[in-house]
C-alpha positions in Angstrom: 115.7 89.0 110.1 114.5 86.1 108.1 113.5 86.6 104.5 109.8 87.3 104.0 108.1 84.5 102.1 108.0 85.2 98.4 104.4 84.6 97.4 103.8 82.8 94.0 102.3 85.0 91.3 98.5 85.1 91.1 96.1 85.6 88.3 96.3 89.3 89.1 100.1 89.5 88.7 100.8 91.4 85.4 102.7 89.7 82.7 105.0 91.4 80.2 104.1 90.2 76.8 106.7 88.5 74.6 106.8 90.6 71.4 109.2 88.3 69.6 112.7 86.9 69.6 115.7 87.3 67.3 118.8 85.0 67.3 122.1 86.7 68.0 123.7 84.7 65.1 122.2 83.6 61.8 120.2 80.4 62.0 122.7 78.6 59.7 125.4 79.1 62.3 126.6 75.7 63.5 127.2 76.9 67.1 124.5 78.7 69.1 126.3 81.5 71.2 125.3 82.4 74.7 124.0 86.0 74.8 125.8 87.5 77.8 124.6 91.2 77.9 121.8 93.3 76.5 121.6 97.1 76.7 118.9 99.5 75.6 120.4 102.5 73.7 119.1 105.4 71.7 120.1 103.5 68.5 118.6 100.1 69.4 119.5 97.1 71.5 123.2 96.4 71.9 124.1 92.8 72.8 127.2 90.8 73.4 127.7 87.0 73.1 130.2 84.3 73.5 131.5 85.0 70.0 133.3 88.1 71.5 131.4 90.5 69.4 128.9 93.4 69.9 125.8 93.6 67.7 123.1 96.2 67.4 119.5 95.3 66.8 116.5 97.4 65.8 114.2 97.6 68.9 111.0 98.1 67.0 111.4 95.5 64.3 113.7 93.2 66.3 116.1 92.9 63.4 119.9 92.8 63.4 121.3 96.1 62.1 125.1 95.6 62.1 128.1 94.4 64.1 129.4 97.1 66.3 132.8 95.7 67.3 134.9 92.8 68.3 137.2 91.7 71.2 139.7 88.9 71.2 138.3 87.2 74.3 135.1 87.1 76.4 133.3 90.4 76.7 132.6 90.9 80.4 130.5 94.1 80.5 128.8 96.7 78.4 127.6 100.2 79.3 126.2 103.2 77.5 128.3 106.3 77.9 126.2 108.9 76.1 123.6 109.0 73.4 125.9 107.5 70.7 128.7 105.7 72.6 128.8 102.2 74.2 131.8 101.0 76.1 132.9 97.3 76.6 135.4 95.5 78.7 137.0 92.1 77.9 139.3 89.4 79.2 141.6 90.5 76.3 142.7 93.2 78.8 141.1 96.0 76.9 138.3 98.6 77.4 136.9 99.8 74.1 134.4 102.6 73.2 132.2 102.2 70.1 130.3 104.9 68.2 127.0 103.4 67.2 126.7 105.8 64.3 129.8 104.4 62.6 129.6 101.6 60.0 131.7 99.6 59.5 132.4 99.4 63.1 135.5 100.7 64.6 136.7 101.5 68.2 136.9 105.3 68.8 138.8 104.6 72.0 140.8 101.6 73.2 142.6 101.4 76.5 144.9 98.4 77.1 145.3 97.3 80.7 147.7 95.0 82.5 145.2 92.2 83.5 142.0 90.6 82.1 139.1 92.9 82.9 135.9 91.6 84.4 134.2 94.9 85.2 134.4 98.6 84.7 132.6 101.9 85.3 133.0 105.5 84.3 132.4 108.3 86.9 129.3 110.5 86.4 131.5 113.4 85.3 133.2 111.2 82.7 136.6 111.9 84.1 137.6 108.6 85.6 137.5 105.0 84.2 137.7 102.3 86.9 138.4 98.7 86.0 138.4 95.5 88.1 140.5 92.6 87.0 140.6 88.8 87.2 142.9 87.2 89.7 146.0 86.6 87.6 149.8 86.4 88.3 149.0 86.4 92.1 147.1 89.7 92.1 143.9 91.4 91.2 143.7 95.1 90.8 141.5 98.1 90.4 143.0 100.4 87.8 142.0 104.1 87.5 142.5 105.9 84.2 141.7 109.4 83.0 138.9 108.6 80.5 139.6 111.6 78.4 143.3 111.4 77.9 143.6 107.6 78.7 146.4 108.4 81.1 146.8 106.0 84.0 146.1 107.6 87.4 146.7 105.0 90.1 145.8 101.5 91.0 144.7 99.6 94.1 146.1 96.1 94.5 145.8 95.2 98.2 142.1 95.4 99.0 141.0 92.2 97.2 142.5 88.8 96.9 140.5 87.2 94.2 138.5 88.2 91.0 137.0 91.7 91.2 133.4 91.1 90.0 132.1 94.6 89.9 133.1 98.3 90.3 130.5 101.1 90.5 130.7 104.8 91.1 128.1 106.4 93.3 125.8 108.4 91.0 125.7 111.2 93.6 129.4 111.1 94.6 131.5 110.6 91.5 134.7 110.2 93.4 133.3 107.3 95.5 133.8 103.8 94.1 132.2 100.6 95.3 134.0 97.3 94.5 133.1 93.7 95.1 135.0 90.4 94.7 134.8 86.7 94.9 136.9 87.0 98.1 133.7 88.0 99.8 134.6 91.7 100.4 132.7 94.9 99.6 135.0 97.9 99.5 134.5 101.7 99.1 137.2 104.0 97.9 137.8 107.7 97.5 139.5 107.7 94.0 141.0 111.1 94.5 143.6 109.6 96.8 146.4 107.6 95.3 147.5 105.7 98.4 145.3 102.7 98.8 145.2 102.7 102.6 144.1 106.3 102.6 141.7 105.8 99.7 139.9 102.9 101.4 136.8 104.4 103.1 135.3 101.1 104.4 134.8 97.5 103.7 132.5 94.6 104.7 133.0 90.8 104.6 129.9 88.9 103.3 131.7 85.5 103.7 130.5 84.4 100.2 131.6 85.1 96.7 130.0 88.4 95.6 128.7 88.4 92.1 127.0 91.9 92.0 126.8 95.0 94.1 125.6 98.5 93.4 124.1 101.7 94.8 120.4 102.3 94.7 117.8 104.7 96.2 116.7 108.3 95.4 120.1 109.6 96.6 122.1 106.4 96.1 122.0 106.0 99.9 121.8 102.2 99.9 123.8 99.4 98.5 122.6 95.9 97.4 124.9 92.8 97.2 124.3 89.5 95.5 126.4 86.3 95.9 127.1 83.2 93.9 125.1 81.4 96.5 122.0 83.4 95.4 121.8 85.4 98.6 120.8 89.1 98.8 121.7 91.7 101.4 121.1 95.4 101.7 123.5 98.0 103.2 123.6 101.7 103.8 126.2 103.7 101.8 128.7 103.3 104.6 128.4 99.5 104.4 126.5 99.2 107.6 124.2 96.1 107.2 120.5 96.8 107.0 119.1 93.3 106.2 120.4 90.0 104.9 117.6 88.2 103.1 119.6 85.0 102.6 118.9 82.6 99.8 116.4 84.0 97.4 115.7 80.8 95.5 112.3 79.2 95.4 112.2 75.5 94.4 109.2 74.2 92.5 106.4 75.8 94.5 103.3 74.7 92.5 105.1 75.5 89.3 106.7 78.7 90.6 110.5 78.4 90.5 113.3 80.9 91.1 116.7 79.4 90.5 119.1 82.3 90.3 119.3 86.1 90.4 119.9 87.9 87.1 120.4 91.5 88.4 119.1 94.2 90.6 117.8 97.6 89.5 116.4 100.7 91.1 113.7 102.5 89.2 113.7 106.2 89.8 110.4 106.5 88.0 108.6 104.2 90.5 111.1 104.7 93.4 111.3 100.9 93.9 114.1 98.4 94.1 113.6 95.3 91.9 115.4 92.0 91.7 115.1 90.1 88.5 115.3 86.3 88.9 115.1 83.4 86.4 114.4 79.7 86.1 116.6 77.1 84.5 113.9 76.7 81.8 113.9 80.5 80.8 111.0 82.1 82.8 111.7 85.5 84.4 110.2 86.9 87.5 110.7 90.5 88.7 110.5 90.9 92.4 109.7 94.2 94.3 111.9 94.0 97.4 111.0 95.8 100.6 112.2 95.1 104.1 109.2 93.2 105.3 107.6 92.3 101.9 108.8 90.7 98.7 106.3 90.4 95.9 106.3 89.3 92.3 105.8 92.5 90.3 105.9 91.1 86.8 106.1 87.7 85.1 107.9 87.1 81.7 107.2 83.7 80.3 107.6 81.8 77.0 110.5 84.0 75.7 113.4 81.7 76.4 114.2 78.0 76.9 117.5 78.3 78.7 119.1 80.3 81.5 118.6 84.0 81.1 121.9 86.0 81.4 120.7 89.6 81.3 117.6 91.8 81.3 117.5 95.6 80.6 114.7 98.0 80.8 113.4 101.1 79.1 110.7 102.5 81.5 110.0 105.5 79.3 109.1 103.4 76.3 107.5 100.6 78.3 109.6 97.6 77.2 112.3 95.3 78.4 114.8 93.1 76.6 116.5 89.9 77.7 119.4 87.7 76.5 119.8 84.0 77.2 122.0 80.9 76.8 119.5 79.8 74.1 121.2 82.3 71.9 118.1 84.6 71.6 117.3 88.2 72.4 113.7 88.7 73.4 111.6 91.9 73.5 109.0 92.3 76.1 106.2 94.9 76.3 104.0 95.9 79.1 100.2 96.1 78.6 100.3 99.2 80.9 103.0 101.6 82.0 105.8 99.8 83.8 105.9 102.2 86.7 102.2 102.0 87.3 101.8 98.2 86.7 103.0 97.1 90.1 99.8 95.8 91.7 100.4 96.9 95.2 101.6 100.4 94.3 98.3 102.1 95.4 97.5 99.9 98.3 100.7 99.2 100.2 100.8 101.4 103.3 103.5 102.0 105.8 103.2 100.0 108.9 104.7 97.1 110.7 106.6 94.9 108.4 106.5 97.3 105.4 108.3 100.4 104.2 107.4 103.0 101.6 108.3 101.7 98.1 111.8 100.5 97.8 113.4 102.4 100.7 114.9 100.4 103.6 114.1 101.8 107.0 117.5 103.2 107.5 120.9 102.4 109.2 120.8 99.9 111.9 117.6 98.1 110.8 117.8 94.4 111.7 118.5 92.6 109.4 118.2 70.0 93.8 119.1 68.0 90.7 119.7 70.9 88.2 122.6 71.5 85.9 125.3 73.8 87.2 125.1 77.4 86.1 127.9 78.2 83.7 130.1 81.2 84.5 131.2 83.3 81.6 134.2 84.6 83.6 
């Protein structure tokens, strides 16, 4: 199946309004850091940058509150654990948990691992921490740790032969772990089994370096994968391919340009799967992806001047936040409710070439001259 043509936004396409920006570092700083990650929390916007630190910003006034914590090397991921806790991983071989209520900042939990960490996740029951490592000393590994006691459980070292770029537990099956790697493989494990060959449930070869992969759907029955070649594919939860959309980039189509994928997200509120894409000059376009139709759901302009590294959403409060290589964090607000603002929500009907909302049609469905994008890892 070839990728449906992505239509340029029209005058009817809703825009999220830029409510303001704040630099990650003070303006007198001689070096502008890249903002790597942004995360909406109950305490504000948590952000990481190339200075190896985590900061908290007030979401309503868009002002810096305090520095949450530090790592000794690149921070590779940040996740919210509960109402007050954020967890970070780093190439300093550590996973740290930070209580956002504590000032001055201190790690309430720090787990030291054997290799530089590129990714992590914590199971939905909060029992198991899974980490994925950089390829180092002729190996990369998935390490599994009891998150409560920090006791090592077991590790998988044979399923990937390069950097492990993401690990994600299934929200509806907390013992099932999805991993992806620059070796081109997607793998699914049962983490209750300590022997790797018994734990490996299934795998698929994309034949391209995988940058992101995760579950989505009302029951996490689907998986999306993105590659460093900016290709997108959808799978069922057993890694049976549903559709390969191929290259998602759009080059200078009457001022409409999509240069790279930022992330993918499933909105339970609207029951849709979105892919957020950016341009080299800082514009953001959010695509609603269906099997036979890809449409621009929202446009976010004039908030950044460089490559956008991350976008996070708060559907309940109706805003989004982004971080960029220009060193700024930008707050975006919708003029109407995010879940209701998709223009085709009330008019798209099921028929040939379309499916309801985000859901793929099920297992077995058929499926120039710019600067190089810098990798933080």
